[in-house]
C-alpha positions as CSV (number, residue, x, y, z in Angstrom):
1,M,15.0,32.5,-16.3
2,G,16.7,29.9,-14.1
3,F,15.7,31.9,-11.0
4,S,12.0,32.0,-11.8
5,W,12.0,28.2,-12.5
6,F,13.7,27.6,-9.2
7,G,11.2,29.9,-7.5
8,L,8.4,28.0,-9.1
9,S,9.7,24.6,-8.1
10,C,10.4,25.8,-4.6
11,G,6.9,27.1,-4.3
12,F,5.6,23.8,-5.5
13,V,7.8,21.9,-3.0
14,A,6.7,24.2,-0.2
15,L,3.0,23.7,-1.0
16,F,3.2,20.0,-1.7
17,P,3.3,18.8,1.9
18,L,0.3,21.0,2.7
19,L,-1.8,18.9,0.3
20,F,-1.2,15.8,2.4
21,C,-0.7,17.3,5.9
22,S,-3.5,19.8,6.2
23,S,-4.8,18.1,9.4
24,G,-1.5,18.5,11.2
25,S,-0.8,14.8,10.9
26,E,2.4,14.3,9.1
27,V,2.6,11.5,6.5
28,V,5.7,9.4,7.1
29,T,7.1,7.9,3.9
30,I,9.6,5.0,4.3
31,D,11.7,3.2,1.7
32,V,11.0,-0.4,0.7
33,Q,13.7,-1.8,2.9
34,A,12.3,-0.1,6.0
35,A,8.8,-1.3,4.9
36,K,10.1,-4.9,4.6
37,D,11.6,-4.6,8.0
38,L,8.4,-3.3,9.5
39,L,6.3,-6.1,7.8
40,K,8.7,-8.7,9.3
41,S,8.2,-7.1,12.7
42,G,4.4,-7.6,12.6
43,Y,3.1,-4.5,10.7
44,G,0.1,-5.1,8.4
45,Y,0.2,-4.1,4.8
46,V,-2.7,-2.3,3.1
47,D,-2.3,-2.6,-0.7
48,V,-4.4,0.3,-2.2
49,R,-4.1,-0.7,-5.8
50,T,-7.0,-1.9,-7.8
51,V,-8.1,-5.6,-7.5
52,E,-6.8,-6.2,-11.0
53,E,-3.4,-4.9,-10.1
54,Y,-3.3,-6.8,-6.9
55,K,-4.2,-10.1,-8.6
56,K,-1.2,-9.7,-11.0
57,G,1.1,-9.9,-8.0
58,H,1.6,-8.3,-4.6
59,V,4.0,-8.0,-1.7
60,D,4.4,-11.4,0.0
61,T,3.6,-10.8,3.7
62,G,1.4,-12.5,6.3
63,K,-1.0,-9.6,7.1
64,I,-2.2,-8.1,3.9
65,L,-5.4,-6.4,2.8
66,N,-6.3,-5.2,-0.7
67,I,-8.6,-2.1,-0.3
68,P,-8.4,0.0,-3.5
69,Y,-8.1,3.7,-2.9
70,L,-9.1,4.5,-6.5
71,F,-11.3,2.8,-9.0
72,N,-10.9,2.8,-12.8
73,T,-14.1,4.0,-14.5
74,P,-14.9,5.1,-18.1
75,E,-14.5,8.7,-16.9
76,G,-11.1,8.0,-15.3
77,R,-10.0,7.1,-11.8
78,V,-12.3,8.0,-9.0
79,K,-11.7,7.8,-5.3
80,N,-13.2,4.8,-3.5
81,P,-16.0,6.5,-1.4
82,Q,-15.9,3.5,1.0
83,F,-12.1,3.5,1.5
84,L,-12.0,4.7,5.1
85,R,-15.0,2.6,6.1
86,E,-13.4,-0.5,4.6
87,V,-10.1,0.1,6.3
88,S,-11.8,0.9,9.6
89,S,-13.8,-2.3,9.5
90,A,-10.6,-4.4,9.0
91,C,-8.2,-2.4,11.2
92,N,-8.1,-0.5,14.5
93,K,-6.7,3.0,14.6
94,E,-3.9,1.8,16.7
95,D,-2.8,-1.0,14.3
96,L,0.7,-0.8,12.9
97,L,0.3,-0.4,9.1
98,V,2.3,0.1,5.9
99,V,0.4,1.4,2.9
100,G,1.5,0.7,-0.6
101,C,0.4,1.0,-4.2
102,Q,2.1,0.7,-7.6
103,S,4.5,3.6,-7.4
104,G,3.8,5.4,-4.1
105,V,1.4,8.1,-5.3
106,R,-1.9,6.6,-4.4
107,S,-0.6,5.3,-1.1
108,L,0.6,8.8,-0.2
109,S,-2.9,10.1,-0.6
110,A,-4.4,7.0,1.2
111,T,-1.9,7.4,4.1
112,A,-2.8,11.1,4.4
113,D,-6.5,10.2,4.6
114,L,-5.9,7.5,7.2
115,R,-3.8,9.8,9.3
116,T,-6.6,12.5,9.1
117,A,-9.1,9.8,10.1
118,G,-7.0,9.1,13.3
119,F,-4.8,6.1,12.3
120,K,-1.7,6.8,14.3
121,Q,0.9,4.2,13.2
122,V,0.5,4.3,9.4
123,N,3.4,4.7,7.0
124,N,3.5,5.2,3.2
125,M,5.8,2.9,1.3
126,G,7.8,5.1,-1.1
127,G,8.2,3.7,-4.6
128,G,5.4,1.2,-4.1
129,Y,5.3,-2.3,-5.6
130,R,7.6,-1.3,-8.4
131,A,10.4,-0.4,-5.9
132,W,9.6,-3.7,-4.1
133,L,10.1,-5.6,-7.3
134,E,13.3,-3.6,-8.2
135,H,14.8,-4.8,-4.8
136,H,13.8,-8.4,-5.7
137,F,11.8,-8.7,-2.5
138,P,9.4,-11.6,-2.2
139,V,6.1,-11.4,-4.0
140,T,3.0,-13.5,-4.5
141,K,1.8,-13.9,-8.0
142,P,-1.3,-15.9,-9.4
143,E,0.9,-18.9,-10.3
144,D,2.2,-19.0,-6.8
145,A,-1.3,-19.2,-5.4
146,G,-2.0,-22.1,-7.7
147,K,1.1,-23.9,-6.6
148,K,0.2,-23.4,-2.9
149,N,-3.3,-24.8,-3.5
150,Q,-1.8,-27.8,-5.2
151,E,0.6,-28.3,-2.3
152,V,-2.3,-28.1,0.2
153,D,-4.3,-30.6,-1.8
154,Q,-1.3,-33.0,-2.0
155,R,-0.8,-32.8,1.8
156,K,-4.5,-33.4,2.5
157,K,-4.5,-36.4,0.1
158,A,-1.3,-37.8,1.9
159,E,-3.0,-37.3,5.3
160,D,-6.1,-39.0,4.1
161,E,-4.1,-42.0,3.0
162,L,-2.5,-42.4,6.4
């Protein structure tokens, strides 16, 4: 019984990469520490979570885009039919990118699609935003945005008084 379970799991593991590498472009998954290092070095971050998820908090980095890979609908989650077009309008195929989601599943599929579409320097962030939080890396949350806006308003007011 153990042998057939092992055979089943090995078969699944052997087939799994084919789901995401059918074009011959290998998806590179990196851990959150490597992702953080790449973002510090100038890589852009594509957050493929829903807008609602993104607004609750996201990776704190300078170059960030929120382009959902899936949408929530009454029928369930459906793929964003404009995903590749939206990424292509914001990024060049040579841009250095890290793709992340909530747990690393959507970003794996999104990264595979981007690689198939010709994006050469795109990496999947394994573990997603959850892993980022578990490592206590910097995030931006709605209250942070409000504080930043207040700080900007205060600076403008101080400059106007001068």
